[in-house]
C-alpha positions in Angstrom: 0.1 0.0 0.1 2.9 2.3 0.8 4.2 2.1 -2.9 0.6 2.5 -4.3 0.4 5.9 -2.5 4.0 6.9 -3.3 3.3 6.0 -7.1 0.6 8.8 -7.3 2.6 11.6 -5.5 6.0 10.4 -7.4 4.1 10.5 -10.8 2.5 13.9 -10.1 5.6 15.5 -8.7 7.9 14.2 -11.4 5.4 15.2 -14.1 5.3 18.8 -13.0 9.1 18.9 -12.7 9.4 17.4 -16.4 6.9 20.0 -17.6 8.8 22.9 -16.6 12.0 21.6 -18.1 13.1 22.2 -21.6 12.4 19.1 -23.7 16.2 18.0 -24.1 16.5 18.4 -20.3 13.3 16.6 -19.3 14.2 13.6 -21.4 17.5 13.2 -19.7 16.0 13.9 -16.3 13.1 11.4 -17.0 15.7 8.5 -17.3 17.2 9.6 -14.1 13.9 9.7 -12.2 13.0 6.1 -13.4 16.0 4.9 -12.0 15.6 6.5 -8.6 11.9 6.1 -8.0 10.7 2.6 -7.7 7.2 2.7 -6.5 5.6 1.7 -9.8 7.9 -1.2 -10.2 7.0 -2.5 -6.6 3.4 -2.3 -7.7 3.9 -3.8 -11.1 6.2 -6.8 -9.7 3.3 -7.4 -7.0 0.4 -7.5 -9.3 2.0 -9.3 -12.4 1.7 -12.8 -11.0 -1.7 -12.5 -10.1 -2.7 -11.1 -13.5 -0.7 -13.8 -15.0 -2.6 -16.6 -13.0 -5.9 -14.9 -14.0 -4.9 -15.0 -17.7 -4.0 -18.6 -17.2 -7.5 -19.2 -15.7 -9.3 -17.3 -18.4 -7.4 -19.6 -21.3 -8.3 -22.6 -19.2 -11.9 -21.4 -18.9 -11.9 -20.8 -22.7 -10.9 -24.6 -23.3 -14.1 -25.5 -21.5 -12.9 -26.1 -18.0 -15.1 -24.8 -14.9 -13.1 -22.6 -13.1 -14.5 -20.1 -10.2 -14.9 -16.4 -11.6 -13.5 -13.7 -9.8 -15.4 -10.4 -9.2 -12.7 -7.6 -8.8 -11.0 -4.9 -10.8 -8.5 -7.3 -12.5 -11.6 -9.5 -13.7 -13.5 -6.4 -15.0 -10.3 -5.1 -16.9 -9.9 -8.6 -18.5 -13.5 -8.6 -19.4 -13.0 -5.2 -21.1 -10.3 -6.4 -23.3 -11.0 -7.8 -26.7 -12.2 -11.5 -26.9 -10.2 -12.0 -30.2 -7.0 -10.5 -28.8 -7.2 -10.7 -24.9 -4.6 -8.7 -23.0 -1.5 -10.4 -21.5 -1.1 -10.2 -17.6 1.5 -7.2 -18.3 -1.3 -5.1 -20.1 -3.7 -5.9 -17.5 -1.3 -4.7 -14.8 -0.7 -1.4 -16.9 -4.3 -0.9 -17.2 -4.9 -1.4 -13.4 -2.1 1.0 -12.5 -3.6 3.6 -15.1 -7.1 3.1 -13.3 -5.5 3.5 -10.0 -3.7 6.6 -10.8 -6.7 8.3 -12.6 -9.1 7.4 -9.5 -6.7 8.5 -6.8 -5.2 11.5 -8.4 -8.3 13.0 -10.4 -10.5 14.4 -7.6 -7.7 15.5 -5.2 -5.7 17.2 -8.0 -8.7 18.9 -9.1 -9.6 20.2 -5.8 -6.0 21.2 -4.8 -5.5 23.3 -7.9 -9.0 24.8 -7.6 -8.2 25.9 -4.0 -4.9 27.3 -5.2 -6.4 29.2 -7.8 -9.3 30.5 -5.4 -6.1 31.9 -3.4 -4.8 33.4 -6.3 -8.2 35.0 -7.3 -10.1 35.7 -4.1 -12.6 37.8 -6.1 -14.3 34.5 -6.8 -14.9 33.6 -3.3 -18.2 35.5 -2.7 -19.8 34.5 -6.0 -19.0 31.0 -5.3 -20.2 31.0 -1.8 -23.4 32.7 -3.0 -24.1 30.0 -5.7 -23.4 27.2 -3.1 -25.6 28.7 -0.4 -28.5 29.3 -2.8 -28.2 26.0 -4.9 -26.3 23.3 -3.0 -29.4 21.4 -1.7 -31.0 21.3 -5.1 -27.5 20.2 -6.5 -27.6 17.3 -4.1 -31.1 16.3 -5.0 -30.6 16.6 -8.9 -26.9 16.5 -9.7 -27.5 19.6 -11.6 -26.7 23.3 -11.1 -23.8 25.1 -9.7 -22.6 26.5 -13.2 -20.2 29.1 -11.6 -18.5 26.4 -9.7 -18.3 23.9 -12.6 -16.9 26.7 -14.7 -14.3 27.8 -12.2 -13.1 24.2 -11.8 -13.0 23.5 -15.5 -10.8 26.8 -15.8 -8.6 25.6 -13.0 -8.1 22.2 -14.7 -7.5 23.8 -18.1 -4.9 25.9 -16.8 -3.3 23.3 -14.7 -1.8 20.8 -17.1 -0.9 18.1 -14.8 -2.3 15.3 -17.3 0.5 16.3 -19.9 2.0 13.9 -22.4 5.2 13.5 -20.2 3.0 12.5 -17.3 1.2 9.9 -19.5 4.5 8.5 -20.7 6.1 8.3 -17.5 3.2 6.4 -15.9 3.0 4.0 -18.7 6.5 2.9 -18.6 
């Protein structure tokens, strides 16, 4: 679990550092970072035997043998792959790591940068507060409304490119 949590933090911090570097320097620094930070490797090495076993079970089941089915993320990922070209254990682990990264970092990163942007632009505090006080109960019931907050969060996300191509290439390797 420690590596799973470190993986998210390391990836985001490294991506932001690399995003700020000139491209030629970012490529060199990326290689150094990959050698120093190992949380992604710990996750991969831990999950690969499980995913390989599941792939073996899938292939055995496809031959007509009756094996118990699992009801978890690994199984869901495997069932999401093409039946004609099912994913390998390696691909299943990469997909699982990507989903883990996205599910953990998306909301926390969005909220963190929105709060940061709110601190940089305090003139939005009162209008956002007024919208929340007036419409929050209705929003909870319907899931609709809060257009000012929605717009503020979208602009904050647009201005904070954490999901840069460097980030994606780092987390996928």
